[in-house]
C-alpha positions in Angstrom: 34.5 41.4 11.8 35.2 40.3 8.3 33.4 37.9 5.9 35.1 36.7 2.8 34.1 34.5 -0.1 37.3 32.6 0.7 36.7 31.4 4.3 40.4 30.3 4.7 41.4 33.9 4.2 39.3 35.3 7.1 41.9 34.6 9.9 44.7 36.1 7.8 42.6 39.2 7.1 41.6 39.6 10.7 45.4 39.9 11.5 45.3 43.0 9.4 42.1 44.3 10.9 43.6 44.1 14.4 46.4 46.4 13.4 43.9 49.3 13.3 42.3 50.3 16.6 38.6 50.2 16.3 38.5 48.3 13.0 37.2 45.1 14.7 33.8 46.9 15.1 33.5 47.3 11.3 31.4 44.9 9.2 33.8 44.3 6.3 32.9 42.2 3.3 35.5 40.8 1.0 35.3 39.4 -2.5 38.2 38.2 -4.7 38.1 37.4 -8.4 41.2 35.3 -9.3 40.8 35.3 -13.1 42.6 36.6 -16.2 46.1 36.3 -14.6 45.2 38.7 -11.8 43.8 38.9 -8.3 41.0 41.5 -8.0 40.3 42.2 -4.3 37.2 44.2 -3.3 36.5 45.3 0.3 33.4 47.1 1.5 32.4 48.6 4.8 29.3 50.7 5.0 29.3 53.1 2.0 33.1 52.7 1.6 34.5 50.5 -1.1 38.0 49.6 -2.2 39.2 47.6 -5.2 42.7 46.6 -6.2 44.0 44.4 -9.0 47.4 42.6 -8.8 49.1 40.4 -11.4 49.7 36.7 -10.6 52.9 35.0 -11.6 52.8 31.7 -9.7 54.7 28.5 -10.6 52.8 26.1 -8.2 49.6 25.8 -6.3 51.4 26.7 -3.1 52.9 29.8 -4.5 49.5 30.8 -6.0 47.8 30.5 -2.6 50.6 32.4 -1.0 50.2 35.3 -3.5 46.5 35.3 -3.1 46.9 35.7 0.7 49.6 38.4 0.2 47.5 40.6 -2.1 44.3 40.2 -0.2 46.1 41.4 3.0 47.7 44.3 1.1 44.4 45.4 -0.4 42.8 45.3 3.0 45.6 47.3 4.6 45.3 49.9 1.9 41.6 50.1 2.4 41.9 50.5 6.2 44.9 52.9 5.9 42.7 55.1 3.8 39.7 54.6 6.1 41.5 55.6 9.2 44.0 58.0 7.6 47.0 56.3 9.0 49.9 54.1 8.0 51.7 51.5 10.1 55.5 50.9 10.4 55.3 47.4 8.9 52.5 48.1 6.5 50.5 45.0 5.6 53.2 42.6 6.9 51.7 40.6 9.8 54.2 37.7 10.0 56.4 37.1 12.9 59.7 37.1 11.0 60.1 39.8 8.3 63.6 38.7 7.7 62.4 35.3 6.5 60.5 37.0 3.7 63.6 39.1 2.9 65.8 36.0 2.7 63.2 34.3 0.5 63.2 37.2 -1.9 67.0 37.2 -2.0 67.0 33.4 -2.7 64.7 34.1 -5.7 67.2 36.6 -7.0 65.1 39.7 -6.1 65.9 42.7 -4.0 63.6 42.4 -1.0 63.3 46.2 -0.7 60.9 46.3 -3.7 58.4 43.9 -2.2 58.6 45.6 1.2 58.0 49.0 -0.4 54.9 47.5 -2.1 53.7 46.1 1.2 53.8 49.5 2.8 56.8 49.0 5.1 58.4 52.2 6.2 61.7 53.3 4.8 63.2 53.1 8.3 62.1 49.5 8.8 63.3 48.4 5.3 66.7 49.8 6.4 66.4 48.0 9.7 65.8 44.6 7.9 68.8 45.2 5.7 71.0 45.9 8.8 69.7 42.7 10.5 70.7 40.6 7.4 74.1 42.3 7.4 74.4 41.6 11.2 73.7 37.9 10.6 76.6 37.4 8.2 78.9 34.7 9.4 76.2 33.2 11.7 73.2 32.6 9.4 73.6 29.1 8.0 71.1 26.8 6.2 72.6 23.4 6.7 70.9 20.1 7.2 71.8 18.6 10.6 72.5 21.8 12.5 70.9 21.8 15.9 70.3 24.0 18.9 69.4 22.8 22.4 66.8 24.5 24.6 66.3 23.6 28.3 63.1 25.0 29.9 63.2 25.9 33.6 59.7 27.3 34.2 60.3 28.7 37.7 60.1 32.4 38.8 60.3 34.4 42.0 56.9 36.0 41.1 54.9 36.3 37.9 55.2 39.7 36.2 51.9 41.3 35.2 52.8 41.3 31.4 53.7 37.6 31.4 51.6 35.0 29.6 53.9 32.1 30.1 52.9 29.1 32.2 54.9 29.9 35.3 54.1 30.3 39.0 56.0 31.7 42.0 58.7 29.4 43.2 57.0 29.1 46.6 54.1 27.3 44.9 56.3 25.0 42.6 59.4 24.3 44.7 58.1 20.9 45.6 58.3 19.9 41.9 61.9 20.8 41.5 63.6 17.5 42.4 61.3 15.5 40.1 61.6 18.1 37.4 65.4 18.0 37.4 65.3 14.3 37.2 63.0 14.5 34.2 65.4 17.0 32.5 68.2 14.6 33.0 66.2 11.7 31.5 65.2 13.8 28.5 68.7 14.9 27.8 70.2 11.4 28.2 67.3 9.8 26.2 67.5 12.2 23.3 71.3 12.6 23.1 71.5 10.5 20.0 69.0 12.8 18.2 71.3 15.9 18.5 73.0 16.7 15.3 75.7 19.3 14.7 75.2 21.3 18.0 75.6 25.1 17.4 74.3 26.5 20.7 72.6 25.7 24.0 70.1 28.0 25.7 68.8 27.4 29.3 65.7 29.6 29.7 62.6 30.0 31.7 61.1 31.3 33.7 64.0 32.5 35.7 66.7 29.8 35.9 68.7 31.6 38.6 65.7 31.2 41.0 67.0 27.6 41.5 69.5 27.0 44.2 73.1 26.8 43.1 73.3 23.0 43.5 70.1 22.5 41.4 71.5 24.8 38.7 74.7 22.8 38.8 72.7 19.6 38.3 71.1 21.0 35.1 74.4 22.3 33.8 76.1 19.0 34.5 73.4 17.2 32.4 73.9 19.7 29.6 77.7 19.3 29.8 77.3 15.6 29.0 75.8 16.4 25.6 77.7 19.6 24.8 80.7 18.0 23.4 82.0 20.8 21.1 82.2 23.6 23.6 79.6 25.6 21.6 77.9 28.8 22.9 76.1 28.2 26.2 73.6 30.8 27.4 71.8 30.9 30.8 68.9 33.3 31.1 69.8 34.2 34.6 66.9 36.6 34.7 65.9 38.9 37.5 68.7 40.4 39.5 67.1 39.7 42.9 68.0 36.0 42.6 71.7 36.6 41.7 74.3 35.0 44.0 78.1 34.5 43.8 77.5 30.7 44.1 75.3 30.6 41.0 77.7 32.7 39.0 80.5 30.4 40.1 78.5 27.3 39.0 78.0 28.9 35.5 81.7 29.6 35.2 82.6 26.1 36.2 80.4 24.5 33.6 81.6 26.8 30.7 78.7 29.1 30.4 79.6 31.8 27.8 76.6 34.1 28.1 74.1 35.2 30.7 70.9 37.3 30.5 70.1 40.0 33.0 66.5 40.9 32.3 66.2 44.5 33.6 63.0 45.3 31.6 63.1 48.9 33.0 65.4 51.0 35.2 62.4 52.8 36.7 61.7 51.7 40.3 58.1 52.8 39.9 57.7 50.7 36.8 59.3 47.7 38.3 56.9 47.8 41.2 53.9 48.3 38.9 54.7 45.2 36.9 55.1 43.0 40.0 58.9 42.8 40.3 60.4 42.7 43.8 63.7 44.4 42.9 65.0 47.9 42.2 67.1 49.4 39.4 70.0 49.3 41.9 69.7 45.5 42.0 70.2 45.5 38.2 73.5 47.5 38.6 74.5 45.1 41.4 73.9 42.0 39.2 76.1 43.5 36.5 78.8 44.3 39.0 78.7 40.7 40.4 78.8 39.1 36.9 81.7 41.3 35.6 84.6 39.4 37.1 83.4 36.1 35.5 83.9 37.3 32.0 80.5 36.3 30.6 79.0 38.0 27.6 75.8 39.7 28.9 72.4 40.2 27.3 70.1 42.8 28.8 66.4 43.1 28.0 64.2 46.2 28.0 60.5 46.6 27.3 59.0 49.7 25.5 55.4 50.5 26.4 55.1 49.1 29.9 51.9 50.5 31.5 52.4 53.9 33.0 55.9 54.4 31.9 56.6 57.7 30.1 58.7 58.2 27.1 61.3 60.0 29.2 61.4 57.1 31.7 62.1 54.7 28.8 64.8 56.9 27.4 66.5 56.9 30.8 66.3 53.1 30.8 68.1 53.0 27.4 70.7 55.3 28.7 71.2 53.3 31.9 71.6 50.0 29.9 74.2 51.6 27.6 76.1 52.9 30.6 76.5 49.2 31.7 77.8 48.3 28.2 76.4 44.7 27.9 77.3 42.8 24.7 73.6 42.5 23.7 70.6 44.8 24.4 67.2 43.6 23.2 64.5 46.2 23.0 61.0 44.5 23.2 57.7 46.2 22.4 55.1 45.4 25.0 52.9 42.5 23.8 49.9 41.4 25.8 48.5 38.0 25.3 45.8 36.0 26.9 47.0 35.0 30.4 48.8 38.2 31.1 47.2 40.1 34.0 48.3 43.4 32.5 46.2 42.7 29.4 43.1 43.4 31.5 44.5 46.5 33.2 46.6 48.3 30.7 46.0 51.5 28.9 48.1 51.5 25.8 50.7 54.2 25.3 49.9 56.6 22.4 51.2 55.4 19.1 53.3 58.6 18.9 54.9 57.9 22.3 55.7 54.3 21.3 57.2 55.4 18.0 59.3 57.9 19.9 60.6 55.2 22.2 61.6 52.9 19.3 63.2 55.8 17.4 65.2 56.8 20.5 66.5 53.2 21.1 67.6 52.8 17.5 69.4 56.2 17.5 71.2 55.7 20.8 72.2 52.0 20.2 73.5 52.8 16.8 75.5 55.7 18.1 77.0 53.5 20.8 78.3 51.0 18.2 75.5 48.4 18.4 74.0 46.7 15.3 70.7 44.9 15.0 71.1 41.2 14.4 67.8 39.6 15.0 64.2 40.8 14.7 60.8 39.4 15.3 57.2 40.5 15.7 54.2 39.2 17.6 50.5 39.7 17.5 49.0 42.3 19.8 52.2 44.4 20.0 51.8 48.0 21.0 51.9 50.3 18.1 52.4 47.3 15.7 56.2 47.6 16.2 58.8 44.8 16.8 61.4 43.3 19.0 65.1 43.8 18.0 68.3 42.3 19.4 71.3 44.6 19.2 74.9 43.5 19.5 78.4 44.8 19.8 80.6 43.7 16.9 81.4 39.9 17.1 79.1 39.3 20.0 75.9 38.1 18.4 74.0 35.2 20.1 74.0 32.2 17.7 70.9 30.7 19.4 68.8 33.9 18.8 69.7 33.9 15.1 69.0 30.2 14.6 65.7 30.3 16.4 64.3 33.5 14.9 65.3 32.4 11.3 64.3 28.7 11.9 67.4 27.5 10.0 68.4 24.7 12.4 66.7 21.9 14.3 65.8 22.8 17.9 65.7 20.0 20.5 63.7 21.4 23.4 63.4 19.6 26.8 61.2 20.4 29.7 57.6 21.6 30.2 56.1 24.0 27.7 59.0 23.4 25.3 58.5 23.0 21.6 61.0 20.9 19.6 61.4 21.6 15.9 62.8 19.5 13.1 63.7 21.9 10.2 63.6 20.0 6.9 65.3 22.5 4.6 65.1 20.6 1.4 61.3 20.4 1.7 60.8 23.8 3.2 58.8 22.7 6.2 59.0 22.2 9.9 57.7 19.5 12.1 57.0 20.2 15.8 56.5 18.4 19.1 55.2 20.4 22.1 55.5 19.1 25.6 52.8 19.7 28.2 52.6 23.2 29.6 52.0 22.4 33.2 54.6 20.6 35.2 52.7 17.6 36.7 51.4 16.6 33.2 54.9 17.0 31.8 56.4 14.8 34.5 53.8 12.0 33.8 54.6 12.0 30.1 58.4 12.3 30.0 59.0 8.7 28.8 56.5 9.2 25.9 58.1 12.5 25.0 61.5 11.0 24.7 60.3 8.4 22.3 58.4 11.0 20.2 61.5 13.2 19.9 63.8 10.2 19.0 61.4 9.4 16.2 61.1 13.0 15.0 64.9 13.6 14.8 65.8 10.2 13.4 63.7 10.5 10.2 
């Protein structure tokens, strides 16, 4: 644990402590002396002490507080890095979106590389951020009134052991489907006037393809009534064991431009271990079924699944590349509260995780893919990241807008968070709907009114 003279800093500093295995058992004391145009941070654990002084050049109270937090975290990272004789790939950066910080530095007329080097970010990851910014050219847009639409369908065939979302097997929730679809239609119709300049639509879950074809058509029909400009439309089809020709035909009829086939792994042993009821052969079958329809395809893989070896992961990368999807996203295993696997897993060695990530970057680059979005989460194995890779000209607009938070996001359904991005003030306002379906259904009317007020301001 950590105690600081600035209590508001303690949660931020704990994010750094959690990066180092075993550090949560240390009793760490923190003092900061913000005088004389500098921040002097002092950390002590047992008989070990670390002091660091950084200059302050702030033009507002908000910037002053931000710098105070930045240098306290950097000082603690340097202390623990020396204490445990190890460095981490993202150094003292604990935020979800490293690219946001890079853009902020560029907007201020500075080269973001200098700050990232100071924060201890590896040379490879600094290069990765530069490539992501390059990959977002022509898509990244900070413009008031831009909006993306998200539709939540929280239904799945089974719940994977690594999943922390509020979902349940369809056998237990099927009875809610008719009322849920009606609620989605009400929300879309009721908030249609709140939608600004629509850039993309994303129908996610859950596993949307677990719905019957006629139910999926009902959702897409409701979306079609608000998607007037023919923008990008993605359906997170999900697991290959729920693919049917009828569902693919419905997607084609309603102008879906992209689907997601979430393989996660091409190892049958791994798939069984994480609670999936399909094989790698089913993934190949889903790709084959989708090919005649001409959709762009996103494929997800997860590095660090329990029990999966480095060689097995490498084979999954090779298998995904053999199918040549337009996008491949490489996630790092992240175990949150609510995930069954969190209680059962034994984390892969940091060396093994790093080898997986390095292999994915090497192979994807060699195959002509470029990274175009990047984000991090707490409790990620090896303190790594999630990266979306794309073929030239095939980046997903929704992923860029959501990760960079440059556009409003109108989200309908349970466990959906709507965001109003107020660019001129540099802030975001949010409305979250209820996580469980029955509570959401009871509050749909109130949610519609809340969202209309949020987006009409």
